[in-house]
N, CA, C and O atoms as a Maestro MAE file, in Angstrom:
{
 s_m_m2io_version
 :::
 2.0.0
}

f_m_ct {
 s_m_title
 :::
 protein
 m_atom[208] {
  # First column is atom index #
  i_m_mmod_type
  r_m_x_coord
  r_m_y_coord
  r_m_z_coord
  i_m_residue_number
  s_m_chain_name
  s_m_pdb_residue_name
  s_m_pdb_atom_name
  i_m_atomic_number
  :::
  1 25 168.346 109.921 155.954 1 A "UNK " " N  " 7
  2 3 168.565 111.573 155.442 1 A "UNK " " CA " 6
  3 2 167.738 112.316 154.674 1 A "UNK " " C  " 6
  4 15 167.395 113.438 155.044 1 A "UNK " " O  " 8
  5 25 167.368 111.843 153.652 2 A "UNK " " N  " 7
  6 3 166.627 112.315 153.300 2 A "UNK " " CA " 6
  7 2 165.522 112.948 153.747 2 A "UNK " " C  " 6
  8 15 165.324 114.059 153.255 2 A "UNK " " O  " 8
  9 25 164.741 112.547 154.549 3 A "UNK " " N  " 7
  10 3 164.202 112.697 155.251 3 A "UNK " " CA " 6
  11 2 163.808 113.786 156.303 3 A "UNK " " C  " 6
  12 15 162.829 114.516 156.463 3 A "UNK " " O  " 8
  13 25 165.455 113.497 157.204 4 A "UNK " " N  " 7
  14 3 165.699 114.901 157.669 4 A "UNK " " CA " 6
  15 2 166.725 115.719 156.776 4 A "UNK " " C  " 6
  16 15 167.853 115.595 157.253 4 A "UNK " " O  " 8
  17 25 166.711 116.508 155.647 5 A "UNK " " N  " 7
  18 3 166.821 116.918 155.260 5 A "UNK " " CA " 6
  19 2 165.345 117.317 154.037 5 A "UNK " " C  " 6
  20 15 165.459 118.082 153.080 5 A "UNK " " O  " 8
  21 25 164.230 116.668 154.369 6 A "UNK " " N  " 7
  22 3 162.708 117.568 153.846 6 A "UNK " " CA " 6
  23 2 162.736 118.128 155.040 6 A "UNK " " C  " 6
  24 15 162.725 119.353 154.915 6 A "UNK " " O  " 8
  25 25 162.770 117.772 156.188 7 A "UNK " " N  " 7
  26 3 161.779 118.040 157.219 7 A "UNK " " CA " 6
  27 2 162.623 119.926 157.975 7 A "UNK " " C  " 6
  28 15 162.332 121.088 158.259 7 A "UNK " " O  " 8
  29 25 163.596 119.067 157.935 8 A "UNK " " N  " 7
  30 3 164.713 120.708 158.090 8 A "UNK " " CA " 6
  31 2 165.996 120.673 158.335 8 A "UNK " " C  " 6
  32 15 166.812 120.880 159.233 8 A "UNK " " O  " 8
  33 25 165.883 120.237 156.899 9 A "UNK " " N  " 7
  34 3 167.288 121.496 156.654 9 A "UNK " " CA " 6
  35 2 166.441 123.183 155.449 9 A "UNK " " C  " 6
  36 15 165.734 123.123 154.443 9 A "UNK " " O  " 8
  37 25 166.722 123.823 155.848 10 A "UNK " " N  " 7
  38 3 167.063 125.241 154.829 10 A "UNK " " CA " 6
  39 2 167.047 124.466 153.668 10 A "UNK " " C  " 6
  40 15 167.934 123.735 153.227 10 A "UNK " " O  " 8
  41 25 164.935 124.926 152.822 11 A "UNK " " N  " 7
  42 3 165.589 124.215 151.205 11 A "UNK " " CA " 6
  43 2 166.724 124.782 150.504 11 A "UNK " " C  " 6
  44 15 166.857 124.004 149.560 11 A "UNK " " O  " 8
  45 25 167.714 125.759 150.386 12 A "UNK " " N  " 7
  46 3 168.601 125.956 150.122 12 A "UNK " " CA " 6
  47 2 169.981 124.926 150.170 12 A "UNK " " C  " 6
  48 15 170.744 124.456 149.326 12 A "UNK " " O  " 8
  49 25 169.842 124.861 151.639 13 A "UNK " " N  " 7
  50 3 170.873 123.997 151.242 13 A "UNK " " CA " 6
  51 2 170.834 121.980 151.263 13 A "UNK " " C  " 6
  52 15 171.664 121.135 151.596 13 A "UNK " " O  " 8
  53 25 169.675 121.924 150.819 14 A "UNK " " N  " 7
  54 3 169.080 120.889 151.096 14 A "UNK " " CA " 6
  55 2 169.895 119.888 150.025 14 A "UNK " " C  " 6
  56 15 170.211 118.989 150.805 14 A "UNK " " O  " 8
  57 25 170.330 119.562 148.968 15 A "UNK " " N  " 7
  58 3 170.994 119.677 148.184 15 A "UNK " " CA " 6
  59 2 172.543 118.977 148.086 15 A "UNK " " C  " 6
  60 15 172.797 117.809 147.794 15 A "UNK " " O  " 8
  61 25 173.722 120.326 148.504 16 A "UNK " " N  " 7
  62 3 174.866 120.413 149.551 16 A "UNK " " CA " 6
  63 2 174.792 119.907 150.893 16 A "UNK " " C  " 6
  64 15 175.913 120.009 151.391 16 A "UNK " " O  " 8
  65 25 173.575 119.168 152.085 17 A "UNK " " N  " 7
  66 3 173.013 118.897 152.811 17 A "UNK " " CA " 6
  67 2 173.332 117.107 151.909 17 A "UNK " " C  " 6
  68 15 173.843 116.207 152.576 17 A "UNK " " O  " 8
  69 25 173.157 116.998 151.231 18 A "UNK " " N  " 7
  70 3 172.269 114.821 151.056 18 A "UNK " " CA " 6
  71 2 174.032 115.178 150.274 18 A "UNK " " C  " 6
  72 15 174.450 114.115 149.814 18 A "UNK " " O  " 8
  73 25 174.686 115.921 150.131 19 A "UNK " " N  " 7
  74 3 176.458 115.486 149.241 19 A "UNK " " CA " 6
  75 2 176.935 115.585 150.654 19 A "UNK " " C  " 6
  76 15 178.056 115.383 151.121 19 A "UNK " " O  " 8
  77 25 176.402 115.756 150.925 20 A "UNK " " N  " 7
  78 3 177.670 116.122 152.201 20 A "UNK " " CA " 6
  79 2 177.707 114.748 152.701 20 A "UNK " " C  " 6
  80 15 178.588 113.910 152.507 20 A "UNK " " O  " 8
  81 25 176.773 114.652 153.280 21 A "UNK " " N  " 7
  82 3 176.368 113.440 154.203 21 A "UNK " " CA " 6
  83 2 175.869 112.015 153.176 21 A "UNK " " C  " 6
  84 15 175.079 111.117 153.466 21 A "UNK " " O  " 8
  85 25 176.618 112.213 151.984 22 A "UNK " " N  " 7
  86 3 176.280 110.730 151.477 22 A "UNK " " CA " 6
  87 2 178.010 109.997 151.942 22 A "UNK " " C  " 6
  88 15 179.134 110.330 151.565 22 A "UNK " " O  " 8
  89 25 177.499 108.784 153.008 23 A "UNK " " N  " 7
  90 3 178.956 107.789 153.239 23 A "UNK " " CA " 6
  91 2 179.664 107.062 152.777 23 A "UNK " " C  " 6
  92 15 179.425 105.916 153.157 23 A "UNK " " O  " 8
  93 25 180.196 107.113 152.334 24 A "UNK " " N  " 7
  94 3 180.962 107.061 151.421 24 A "UNK " " CA " 6
  95 2 182.195 108.375 150.757 24 A "UNK " " C  " 6
  96 15 183.354 108.274 150.353 24 A "UNK " " O  " 8
  97 25 181.324 109.463 150.895 25 A "UNK " " N  " 7
  98 3 182.268 110.711 150.637 25 A "UNK " " CA " 6
  99 2 182.362 111.214 152.000 25 A "UNK " " C  " 6
  100 15 183.113 112.112 152.382 25 A "UNK " " O  " 8
  101 25 181.463 110.497 152.753 26 A "UNK " " N  " 7
  102 3 181.986 111.223 154.470 26 A "UNK " " CA " 6
  103 2 183.343 110.523 155.362 26 A "UNK " " C  " 6
  104 15 184.230 110.902 156.126 26 A "UNK " " O  " 8
  105 25 182.785 109.067 154.619 27 A "UNK " " N  " 7
  106 3 184.343 107.822 155.525 27 A "UNK " " CA " 6
  107 2 185.452 108.714 154.176 27 A "UNK " " C  " 6
  108 15 186.409 109.356 154.609 27 A "UNK " " O  " 8
  109 25 185.289 108.684 153.100 28 A "UNK " " N  " 7
  110 3 186.708 109.193 152.520 28 A "UNK " " CA " 6
  111 2 187.252 110.461 152.681 28 A "UNK " " C  " 6
  112 15 188.418 110.623 152.321 28 A "UNK " " O  " 8
  113 25 186.544 111.522 153.219 29 A "UNK " " N  " 7
  114 3 186.529 112.713 153.593 29 A "UNK " " CA " 6
  115 2 187.280 112.636 154.721 29 A "UNK " " C  " 6
  116 15 188.390 113.093 154.993 29 A "UNK " " O  " 8
  117 25 186.681 112.138 155.192 30 A "UNK " " N  " 7
  118 3 187.009 112.848 157.048 30 A "UNK " " CA " 6
  119 2 188.505 110.948 157.733 30 A "UNK " " C  " 6
  120 15 188.814 110.494 158.835 30 A "UNK " " O  " 8
  121 25 188.943 110.515 156.035 31 A "UNK " " N  " 7
  122 3 190.013 109.499 156.309 31 A "UNK " " CA " 6
  123 2 191.272 110.469 156.122 31 A "UNK " " C  " 6
  124 15 192.428 110.367 156.531 31 A "UNK " " O  " 8
  125 25 190.363 111.853 155.036 32 A "UNK " " N  " 7
  126 3 192.350 112.224 154.619 32 A "UNK " " CA " 6
  127 2 192.072 113.603 155.556 32 A "UNK " " C  " 6
  128 15 192.921 114.495 155.568 32 A "UNK " " O  " 8
  129 25 190.839 113.717 156.330 33 A "UNK " " N  " 7
  130 3 191.250 114.930 157.657 33 A "UNK " " CA " 6
  131 2 192.423 115.007 158.076 33 A "UNK " " C  " 6
  132 15 192.669 113.870 158.479 33 A "UNK " " O  " 8
  133 25 193.324 115.652 158.239 34 A "UNK " " N  " 7
  134 3 194.036 115.017 159.727 34 A "UNK " " CA " 6
  135 2 193.490 114.929 161.441 34 A "UNK " " C  " 6
  136 15 194.207 114.946 162.442 34 A "UNK " " O  " 8
  137 25 192.482 114.864 161.389 35 A "UNK " " N  " 7
  138 3 191.488 114.995 162.939 35 A "UNK " " CA " 6
  139 2 190.410 114.034 162.895 35 A "UNK " " C  " 6
  140 15 189.548 113.573 163.643 35 A "UNK " " O  " 8
  141 25 190.924 113.900 161.401 36 A "UNK " " N  " 7
  142 3 189.889 112.169 161.197 36 A "UNK " " CA " 6
  143 2 188.085 112.585 161.904 36 A "UNK " " C  " 6
  144 15 187.404 111.901 162.668 36 A "UNK " " O  " 8
  145 25 187.840 113.629 161.418 37 A "UNK " " N  " 7
  146 3 186.573 114.988 161.007 37 A "UNK " " CA " 6
  147 2 185.992 115.416 160.352 37 A "UNK " " C  " 6
  148 15 186.638 116.425 160.070 37 A "UNK " " O  " 8
  149 25 185.194 115.440 159.838 38 A "UNK " " N  " 7
  150 3 185.073 117.617 158.460 38 A "UNK " " CA " 6
  151 2 183.648 117.934 159.337 38 A "UNK " " C  " 6
  152 15 182.860 117.270 160.010 38 A "UNK " " O  " 8
  153 25 183.753 118.913 159.046 39 A "UNK " " N  " 7
  154 3 182.247 120.394 159.696 39 A "UNK " " CA " 6
  155 2 181.953 120.604 158.814 39 A "UNK " " C  " 6
  156 15 182.932 120.654 158.069 39 A "UNK " " O  " 8
  157 25 181.032 120.805 158.303 40 A "UNK " " N  " 7
  158 3 180.451 121.911 156.803 40 A "UNK " " CA " 6
  159 2 178.829 122.260 157.877 40 A "UNK " " C  " 6
  160 15 178.143 121.534 158.597 40 A "UNK " " O  " 8
  161 25 178.730 124.172 157.369 41 A "UNK " " N  " 7
  162 3 177.452 124.498 158.679 41 A "UNK " " CA " 6
  163 2 176.444 123.864 157.394 41 A "UNK " " C  " 6
  164 15 176.724 123.461 156.265 41 A "UNK " " O  " 8
  165 25 175.642 123.938 157.860 42 A "UNK " " N  " 7
  166 3 174.199 123.912 157.422 42 A "UNK " " CA " 6
  167 2 172.845 124.738 157.927 42 A "UNK " " C  " 6
  168 15 172.642 124.238 159.034 42 A "UNK " " O  " 8
  169 25 171.991 125.560 157.744 43 A "UNK " " N  " 7
  170 3 170.902 125.917 158.769 43 A "UNK " " CA " 6
  171 2 169.851 125.047 158.519 43 A "UNK " " C  " 6
  172 15 169.303 124.721 157.466 43 A "UNK " " O  " 8
  173 25 169.588 124.590 160.181 44 A "UNK " " N  " 7
  174 3 168.962 123.963 160.942 44 A "UNK " " CA " 6
  175 2 167.003 124.753 160.979 44 A "UNK " " C  " 6
  176 15 166.559 125.899 160.913 44 A "UNK " " O  " 8
  177 25 166.467 123.573 161.097 45 A "UNK " " N  " 7
  178 3 165.009 123.843 161.501 45 A "UNK " " CA " 6
  179 2 164.806 124.384 163.225 45 A "UNK " " C  " 6
  180 15 164.844 123.843 164.330 45 A "UNK " " O  " 8
  181 25 164.580 125.741 162.691 46 A "UNK " " N  " 7
  182 3 164.543 125.007 164.892 46 A "UNK " " CA " 6
  183 2 163.089 125.088 165.767 46 A "UNK " " C  " 6
  184 15 162.135 125.813 165.485 46 A "UNK " " O  " 8
  185 25 163.147 124.524 166.447 47 A "UNK " " N  " 7
  186 3 161.664 124.534 166.903 47 A "UNK " " CA " 6
  187 2 160.764 125.760 166.536 47 A "UNK " " C  " 6
  188 15 159.809 125.734 165.759 47 A "UNK " " O  " 8
  189 25 161.358 127.114 167.408 48 A "UNK " " N  " 7
  190 3 160.147 128.243 167.650 48 A "UNK " " CA " 6
  191 2 160.376 128.712 166.245 48 A "UNK " " C  " 6
  192 15 160.602 129.902 166.025 48 A "UNK " " O  " 8
  193 25 160.310 127.543 164.988 49 A "UNK " " N  " 7
  194 3 160.053 127.918 163.212 49 A "UNK " " CA " 6
  195 2 161.209 129.222 162.544 49 A "UNK " " C  " 6
  196 15 160.890 129.446 161.376 49 A "UNK " " O  " 8
  197 25 162.101 129.863 162.875 50 A "UNK " " N  " 7
  198 3 163.280 129.763 161.900 50 A "UNK " " CA " 6
  199 2 164.582 128.612 162.341 50 A "UNK " " C  " 6
  200 15 164.729 127.697 163.152 50 A "UNK " " O  " 8
  201 25 165.602 129.472 160.980 51 A "UNK " " N  " 7
  202 3 166.636 128.492 160.840 51 A "UNK " " CA " 6
  203 2 167.528 129.369 160.992 51 A "UNK " " C  " 6
  204 15 167.606 130.547 160.645 51 A "UNK " " O  " 8
  205 25 168.670 128.198 161.937 52 A "UNK " " N  " 7
  206 3 170.218 129.129 162.308 52 A "UNK " " CA " 6
  207 2 170.892 127.379 161.825 52 A "UNK " " C  " 6
  208 15 172.104 127.161 161.833 52 A "UNK " " O  " 8
  :::
 }
 m_bond[207] {
  # First column is bond index #
  i_m_from
  i_m_to
  i_m_order
  :::
  1 1 2 1
  2 2 3 1
  3 3 4 2
  4 3 5 1
  5 5 6 1
  6 6 7 1
  7 7 8 2
  8 7 9 1
  9 9 10 1
  10 10 11 1
  11 11 12 2
  12 11 13 1
  13 13 14 1
  14 14 15 1
  15 15 16 2
  16 15 17 1
  17 17 18 1
  18 18 19 1
  19 19 20 2
  20 19 21 1
  21 21 22 1
  22 22 23 1
  23 23 24 2
  24 23 25 1
  25 25 26 1
  26 26 27 1
  27 27 28 2
  28 27 29 1
  29 29 30 1
  30 30 31 1
  31 31 32 2
  32 31 33 1
  33 33 34 1
  34 34 35 1
  35 35 36 2
  36 35 37 1
  37 37 38 1
  38 38 39 1
  39 39 40 2
  40 39 41 1
  41 41 42 1
  42 42 43 1
  43 43 44 2
  44 43 45 1
  45 45 46 1
  46 46 47 1
  47 47 48 2
  48 47 49 1
  49 49 50 1
  50 50 51 1
  51 51 52 2
  52 51 53 1
  53 53 54 1
  54 54 55 1
  55 55 56 2
  56 55 57 1
  57 57 58 1
  58 58 59 1
  59 59 60 2
  60 59 61 1
  61 61 62 1
  62 62 63 1
  63 63 64 2
  64 63 65 1
  65 65 66 1
  66 66 67 1
  67 67 68 2
  68 67 69 1
  69 69 70 1
  70 70 71 1
  71 71 72 2
  72 71 73 1
  73 73 74 1
  74 74 75 1
  75 75 76 2
  76 75 77 1
  77 77 78 1
  78 78 79 1
  79 79 80 2
  80 79 81 1
  81 81 82 1
  82 82 83 1
  83 83 84 2
  84 83 85 1
  85 85 86 1
  86 86 87 1
  87 87 88 2
  88 87 89 1
  89 89 90 1
  90 90 91 1
  91 91 92 2
  92 91 93 1
  93 93 94 1
  94 94 95 1
  95 95 96 2
  96 95 97 1
  97 97 98 1
  98 98 99 1
  99 99 100 2
  100 99 101 1
  101 101 102 1
  102 102 103 1
  103 103 104 2
  104 103 105 1
  105 105 106 1
  106 106 107 1
  107 107 108 2
  108 107 109 1
  109 109 110 1
  110 110 111 1
  111 111 112 2
  112 111 113 1
  113 113 114 1
  114 114 115 1
  115 115 116 2
  116 115 117 1
  117 117 118 1
  118 118 119 1
  119 119 120 2
  120 119 121 1
  121 121 122 1
  122 122 123 1
  123 123 124 2
  124 123 125 1
  125 125 126 1
  126 126 127 1
  127 127 128 2
  128 127 129 1
  129 129 130 1
  130 130 131 1
  131 131 132 2
  132 131 133 1
  133 133 134 1
  134 134 135 1
  135 135 136 2
  136 135 137 1
  137 137 138 1
  138 138 139 1
  139 139 140 2
  140 139 141 1
  141 141 142 1
  142 142 143 1
  143 143 144 2
  144 143 145 1
  145 145 146 1
  146 146 147 1
  147 147 148 2
  148 147 149 1
  149 149 150 1
  150 150 151 1
  151 151 152 2
  152 151 153 1
  153 153 154 1
  154 154 155 1
  155 155 156 2
  156 155 157 1
  157 157 158 1
  158 158 159 1
  159 159 160 2
  160 159 161 1
  161 161 162 1
  162 162 163 1
  163 163 164 2
  164 163 165 1
  165 165 166 1
  166 166 167 1
  167 167 168 2
  168 167 169 1
  169 169 170 1
  170 170 171 1
  171 171 172 2
  172 171 173 1
  173 173 174 1
  174 174 175 1
  175 175 176 2
  176 175 177 1
  177 177 178 1
  178 178 179 1
  179 179 180 2
  180 179 181 1
  181 181 182 1
  182 182 183 1
  183 183 184 2
  184 183 185 1
  185 185 186 1
  186 186 187 1
  187 187 188 2
  188 187 189 1
  189 189 190 1
  190 190 191 1
  191 191 192 2
  192 191 193 1
  193 193 194 1
  194 194 195 1
  195 195 196 2
  196 195 197 1
  197 197 198 1
  198 198 199 1
  199 199 200 2
  200 199 201 1
  201 201 202 1
  202 202 203 1
  203 203 204 2
  204 203 205 1
  205 205 206 1
  206 206 207 1
  207 207 208 2
  :::
 }
}
């Protein structure tokens, strides 16, 4: 995740992304979710060089 974040996640979103993707925390939040999954928006670098 560190490598992905450093290459593709918008700099302003990286710390939040890395916190969100900690495996134990992901499992805990997904287990507590009524749908057994969680989502969060992060800006990701697209092939044309912009973040979406």
